[in-house]
TITIKOL-376832 format. One line per field, with one value per residue: residue number from 1; residue in three letters; x, y, z of N, C-alpha, C, O, CB in turn. Coordinates in steps of 0.02 Angstrom, whole numbers. Glycine has a CB too. Layout:
REM TITIKOL-376832
num = NUM ...
residuo = ala ...
n.x = X ...
n.y = Y ...
n.z = Z ...
ca.x = X ...
ca.y = Y ...
ca.z = Z ...
c.x = X ...
c.y = Y ...
c.z = Z ...
o.x = X ...
o.y = Y ...
o.z = Z ...
cb.x = X ...
cb.y = Y ...
cb.z = Z ...
END
This chain:
REM TITIKOL-376832
num = 1 2 3 4 5 6 7 8 9 10 11 12 13 14 15 16 17 18 19 20 21 22 23 24 25 26 27 28 29 30 31 32 33 34 35 36 37
residuo = met thr thr ala ala ala ala val ala ala asp arg ala asp arg ile leu ala ala tyr leu ala ala ser asp cys arg ala val lys val leu gly lys val trp lys
n.x = 268 125 145 31 7 123 112 5 25 115 57 -15 75 133 26 5 139 132 8 86 175 78 63 159 194 93 105 222 207 100 203 282 197 166 287 328 223
n.y = 991 993 1004 960 851 775 717 621 555 482 420 335 260 224 128 52 -27 -70 -162 -255 -306 -376 -466 -544 -595 -694 -762 -823 -872 -980 -1060 -1086 -1164 -1266 -1325 -1348 -1459
n.z = -676 -558 -388 -341 -421 -441 -302 -328 -436 -352 -261 -336 -390 -249 -214 -318 -293 -159 -201 -291 -202 -107 -182 -223 -138 -75 -195 -135 -12 -46 -139 -34 58 -44 -64 84 127
ca.x = 234 131 146 -32 -6 164 76 -72 77 165 -2 -26 147 138 -17 58 197 94 -25 134 204 46 35 205 177 44 126 267 154 87 264 303 146 174 346 307 189
ca.y = 957 1039 975 921 793 735 683 570 497 465 376 282 212 174 83 -15 -54 -132 -224 -298 -371 -407 -533 -583 -615 -711 -820 -835 -919 -1043 -1081 -1105 -1227 -1344 -1360 -1379 -1531
ca.z = -657 -505 -326 -334 -490 -397 -252 -346 -462 -296 -219 -383 -367 -197 -207 -363 -279 -104 -245 -313 -153 -64 -241 -226 -23 -75 -221 -73 23 -99 -142 28 52 -90 -20 165 117
c.x = 213 149 87 -31 61 130 33 -8 112 115 -3 49 147 73 -20 104 165 36 32 152 160 45 99 216 131 71 195 263 119 119 271 261 162 246 343 256 221
c.y = 988 971 919 838 735 698 633 541 467 414 335 219 172 134 33 -67 -93 -187 -284 -354 -410 -479 -554 -618 -682 -788 -864 -893 -963 -1114 -1129 -1170 -1292 -1361 -1397 -1448 -1556
c.z = -579 -457 -307 -377 -462 -349 -274 -368 -402 -252 -247 -375 -323 -167 -273 -363 -215 -145 -249 -249 -111 -148 -249 -168 -46 -138 -182 -39 7 -109 -84 39 36 -52 47 148 99
o.x = 257 162 89 -62 55 121 20 20 142 138 3 59 154 69 -47 114 170 24 29 146 178 20 100 248 153 59 214 299 100 102 266 287 169 253 353 279 211
o.y = 1005 914 865 786 674 638 593 503 416 374 282 160 111 113 -22 -117 -154 -243 -340 -415 -462 -535 -596 -670 -731 -848 -920 -943 -997 -1173 -1190 -1225 -1344 -1409 -1456 -1495 -1615
o.z = -540 -475 -277 -364 -461 -362 -229 -329 -417 -212 -217 -360 -328 -109 -270 -397 -219 -123 -222 -247 -83 -141 -295 -161 -16 -127 -198 -36 54 -103 -84 29 67 -14 59 180 85
cb.x = 265 57 143 -96 16 210 41 -158 138 197 -68 -34 202 169 -80 91 262 39 -47 198 254 -37 -8 253 97 -12 140 257 116 98 311 291 102 184 388 253 140
cb.y = 895 1095 1032 976 842 773 726 590 527 540 393 327 242 208 118 0 1 -82 -195 -252 -348 -354 -513 -553 -525 -642 -799 -790 -897 -1018 -1026 -1047 -1217 -1338 -1313 -1308 -1547
cb.z = -668 -486 -282 -368 -598 -365 -216 -408 -516 -249 -208 -470 -343 -144 -191 -391 -268 -33 -333 -337 -100 -21 -327 -245 52 -91 -291 -24 44 -158 -143 83 9 -201 -4 221 84
END
């Protein structure tokens, strides 16, 4: 595996993680919103 390929893989994993965190964060906010009301 070249360093370039590793960098691309790390970047992709980072984006997937960021998207997952954003989605779970959004879900948590919706759940909290329901509980709050």
